[in-house]
C-alpha positions in Angstrom: 179.8 82.6 176.3 180.2 84.4 173.0 181.4 88.0 173.2 181.5 90.9 170.8 185.3 90.5 170.7 184.8 86.9 169.5 182.5 88.0 166.7 184.8 90.8 165.7 187.7 88.3 165.4 185.6 86.0 163.3 184.5 88.8 160.9 187.8 90.6 160.8 186.4 93.9 162.0 186.7 96.1 165.1 184.9 95.6 168.3 183.0 99.0 167.8 181.9 97.9 164.3 180.3 94.8 165.7 178.6 96.7 168.4 177.2 99.3 166.0 176.2 96.6 163.5 174.2 94.7 166.1 172.4 97.9 167.0 171.6 98.5 163.3 173.5 101.7 163.3 173.2 103.8 160.0 177.0 104.3 160.3 177.5 100.7 159.1 176.5 99.5 155.7 173.6 97.2 155.3 175.8 94.5 153.8 178.2 94.6 156.8 175.3 94.6 159.2 173.8 91.5 157.6 177.2 89.7 157.7 177.8 90.5 161.3 174.3 89.8 162.6 174.3 86.5 160.7 177.7 85.5 162.2 176.5 86.5 165.7 173.4 84.3 165.3 175.6 81.4 163.9 177.9 81.7 167.0 175.0 81.7 169.4 175.6 85.3 170.6 173.2 86.7 173.2 173.5 90.3 174.4 174.2 90.9 178.0 171.3 93.2 178.8 172.6 94.1 182.3 176.0 95.1 180.9 174.4 97.0 178.0 172.2 98.9 180.4 175.1 99.9 182.6 177.2 100.9 179.6 174.5 103.0 177.9 172.4 104.1 180.8 169.3 102.8 178.9 167.1 99.8 179.6 166.2 99.4 175.9 162.6 99.1 176.8 159.7 101.1 175.2 156.5 101.4 177.1 153.2 101.2 175.2 150.0 102.5 176.8 147.0 100.9 175.3 143.6 101.0 177.1 141.1 98.7 175.5 137.7 100.0 176.2 135.7 97.8 173.8 137.1 94.3 174.5 138.4 93.9 170.9 141.9 94.3 172.1 144.7 93.6 169.6 142.2 91.7 167.5 141.2 95.1 166.1 143.1 95.3 162.8 143.8 99.0 163.0 145.6 98.8 166.3 147.2 95.5 165.4 148.8 97.1 162.3 150.1 100.0 164.3 151.6 97.7 166.9 153.0 95.5 164.2 154.8 98.4 162.6 155.9 99.7 166.0 157.4 96.4 167.0 159.1 95.9 163.6 161.1 99.1 164.1 161.7 98.6 167.9 163.1 95.1 167.2 165.3 96.3 164.5 166.9 98.7 167.0 167.1 96.1 169.7 164.4 97.5 171.9 161.8 95.5 173.8 158.2 96.6 174.4 156.3 96.6 177.7 152.6 97.0 177.6 151.1 98.9 180.5 147.5 99.7 181.4 145.3 100.1 184.5 143.0 97.2 183.7 140.2 97.5 186.3 142.5 99.2 188.9 141.0 102.7 189.4 144.0 103.8 191.5 146.5 102.8 188.8 149.1 105.6 188.3 150.9 105.6 184.9 153.5 108.1 186.0 154.6 106.1 189.0 154.5 102.8 187.0 156.5 104.1 184.0 159.1 106.0 186.0 159.5 103.1 188.5 160.4 100.7 185.7 163.0 103.0 184.2 161.5 102.7 180.7 163.4 104.7 178.1 160.4 106.2 176.3 156.6 105.7 176.0 154.0 105.6 173.3 150.4 106.4 174.2 148.1 104.7 171.7 144.8 104.6 173.4 143.8 106.2 176.8 142.0 109.0 178.5 144.7 111.5 177.6 143.3 114.0 180.1 144.2 111.8 183.1 146.3 113.7 185.6 148.9 110.9 185.8 149.3 111.0 182.0 149.6 114.8 181.9 152.3 114.4 184.6 154.1 111.9 182.5 154.0 114.2 179.5 155.6 117.0 181.6 158.3 114.7 183.1 160.7 115.1 180.2 160.6 111.4 179.4 160.7 110.8 175.6 157.1 110.4 174.7 154.9 110.1 171.6 151.1 110.0 171.2 148.6 108.7 168.7 145.8 110.9 167.4 146.2 113.3 170.3 148.2 116.5 170.7 149.0 117.9 174.2 149.5 121.6 174.5 153.0 121.1 176.0 155.8 120.2 173.6 155.9 116.6 172.4 155.6 114.6 169.2 152.2 113.4 168.0 151.5 111.1 165.1 148.0 111.5 163.7 146.1 109.7 161.0 145.0 112.4 158.6 141.3 112.5 159.5 140.8 115.7 157.5 141.8 114.0 154.3 139.8 110.8 155.3 136.5 112.7 155.8 137.2 115.0 152.9 137.6 112.0 150.6 134.7 110.0 151.9 132.2 112.9 152.1 133.0 114.2 148.6 132.7 110.7 147.3 129.2 110.3 148.7 128.1 113.6 147.4 129.5 112.8 144.0 127.1 109.9 143.9 124.2 112.3 144.3 123.5 112.0 148.0 122.3 115.1 150.0 120.5 113.2 152.9 123.6 112.2 154.7 123.6 111.1 158.3 126.6 110.6 160.7 126.9 108.3 163.6 130.0 109.6 165.5 132.2 108.3 168.3 132.7 109.6 171.8 134.0 113.2 172.2 137.7 113.1 171.2 140.0 115.1 169.1 139.5 112.6 166.2 135.7 112.9 166.5 135.8 116.7 166.5 138.1 116.8 163.5 135.8 114.4 161.5 132.6 116.3 162.4 134.2 119.6 161.5 135.4 118.6 158.0 132.1 116.7 157.4 130.1 119.9 158.2 132.4 122.1 156.1 132.1 119.9 153.0 128.3 119.8 153.3 128.3 123.6 153.7 130.6 124.0 150.7 128.2 121.9 148.6 125.1 123.9 149.9 123.8 120.8 151.6 121.8 121.3 154.9 120.9 118.3 157.0 118.6 118.1 160.1 120.1 117.8 163.6 118.5 114.4 163.8 121.0 113.1 161.2 123.7 113.4 163.9 123.7 110.5 166.4 126.3 109.7 168.9 127.6 106.1 169.1 131.0 104.8 170.2 134.1 103.7 168.4 134.2 99.9 167.9 130.8 99.4 169.4 128.5 97.7 166.9 125.6 97.5 169.4 125.4 101.2 169.8 125.7 101.7 166.0 122.8 99.2 165.5 120.7 101.3 167.9 121.7 104.5 166.2 120.9 103.1 162.8 117.4 102.0 163.9 116.8 105.6 165.2 117.9 107.1 161.8 115.7 104.6 159.8 112.7 105.5 162.0 112.8 109.2 161.1 109.9 110.6 159.0 112.5 111.3 156.2 115.5 108.8 156.8 118.9 109.5 155.2 120.0 107.9 152.0 123.5 107.4 153.3 124.9 106.8 156.8 128.5 107.4 158.0 129.7 105.0 160.7 132.6 105.9 163.1 134.5 102.8 162.0 134.2 99.6 160.1 133.5 97.4 163.1 130.7 99.7 164.2 129.3 99.5 160.7 128.6 95.8 161.3 125.9 96.8 163.8 124.4 99.1 161.3 124.3 96.4 158.7 122.5 94.1 161.2 119.8 96.8 161.6 119.4 97.2 157.9 119.1 93.5 157.3 116.4 93.3 160.0 114.4 95.7 157.9 115.1 93.8 154.6 117.4 96.6 153.3 120.6 95.8 151.4 123.6 98.2 151.6 124.5 99.7 148.2 121.1 98.8 146.8 118.4 100.2 149.1 120.5 102.5 151.3 124.1 103.6 151.3 126.7 103.3 154.1 130.4 104.1 154.7 132.8 103.0 157.4 136.2 104.1 158.4 139.6 102.3 159.1 139.8 99.8 156.1 140.0 96.6 158.2 140.3 93.3 156.3 136.8 92.3 157.3 135.3 95.3 155.4 136.6 93.9 152.1 135.1 90.5 152.8 131.5 91.8 153.2 129.0 91.5 150.3 129.1 94.0 148.9 132.5 95.2 150.2 132.2 98.2 152.5 133.0 101.7 151.2 135.5 103.0 153.7 138.7 104.9 154.3 141.8 102.8 155.0 144.1 104.2 157.6 147.8 103.3 157.1 148.3 101.7 160.5 151.7 100.0 159.7 153.2 103.4 158.6 151.7 105.0 161.7 153.3 102.4 164.0 156.7 102.5 162.2 156.8 106.3 162.4 155.9 106.4 166.0 158.7 103.9 166.9 161.2 105.7 164.7 160.5 109.1 166.2 160.4 107.8 169.8 163.8 106.0 169.4 165.3 109.1 167.8 164.3 111.1 170.9 165.8 108.5 173.2 169.0 108.3 171.3 169.2 112.1 170.9 169.2 111.8 167.1 166.4 114.3 167.0 166.3 117.6 169.0 162.8 118.4 168.0 160.2 117.4 170.6 157.3 119.5 169.4 155.8 118.5 166.1 152.8 116.8 164.6 153.1 114.2 161.9 150.1 113.4 159.7 149.9 110.0 157.9 147.6 109.7 154.9 145.4 106.8 154.1 143.3 106.0 151.1 139.6 105.8 150.0 138.3 102.3 149.4 135.3 102.7 147.1 133.8 99.3 147.9 130.2 98.8 146.8 127.9 100.2 149.6 127.3 103.6 148.1 124.6 103.7 145.6 124.9 106.1 142.7 121.5 107.8 142.9 122.4 110.2 140.1 121.4 107.3 137.8 118.0 107.0 139.3 117.0 110.7 138.9 
């Protein structure tokens, strides 16, 4: 079996240099890391996980909590991008990833499961953050990071900048002359509250008042509920000229409702989505949306979590915002030209 000493001898470097290079340590130059990692692969080196665990008192295993409430799973591009970026950084630092979730087991306990597996740290991507077992996990002192949710107790949270996203989308729609703007929103979460708050603020700043009926609750990634909500809005005595959807996938349900009435987005009525998934750019016309930078979010989460585990960061109470970008698409009609 090939050992670190064997690789060190072949490369003409010390044992510690090989060890650090295989871990991608910033103490070693990228050129040296590439040479050593290439030689290790050539010699057929495989790390002894058990020995490494005993030596470092770490399992090199990152837990990922991802509850899929909609059935789209990792097929949803936003989460797929986040997990891709997360895995990229984890792999570069020689960490494995273990997914954990309750499935249909109502008695599932995240705290017991995570602590029982001796996982080094955990990232909570999607879950009911108010669950007692998750709150206990947050208070346990285990390195932890959350996506789009901030607990009161000290920990690191990475959030897509929803304030900027709704600011950009709402101002864009208003710039096209729209004042009858409706919003189909997701379930009551921190993200939903942030989006509704900035949406209302921008309308107020532009002296735009809309009826309560223009706000309809749907659910994230649920096209059926968005279809029903769209039908409700279209049936109003004075329907909106533009409809905001909670995400691009949900917007598909709204588009179905529009087509059923012979309406074309961007021509007869305007719509906007959120997320910027690939599918939105393939629609005709392309969906106007806000693209969240999932890959950067995932990379940032993994980097900060590993820094906590390896004690390279002493800060465990901060919030990081990741900006996305507006995708104009073609589903927002410029009604200034029709006035």
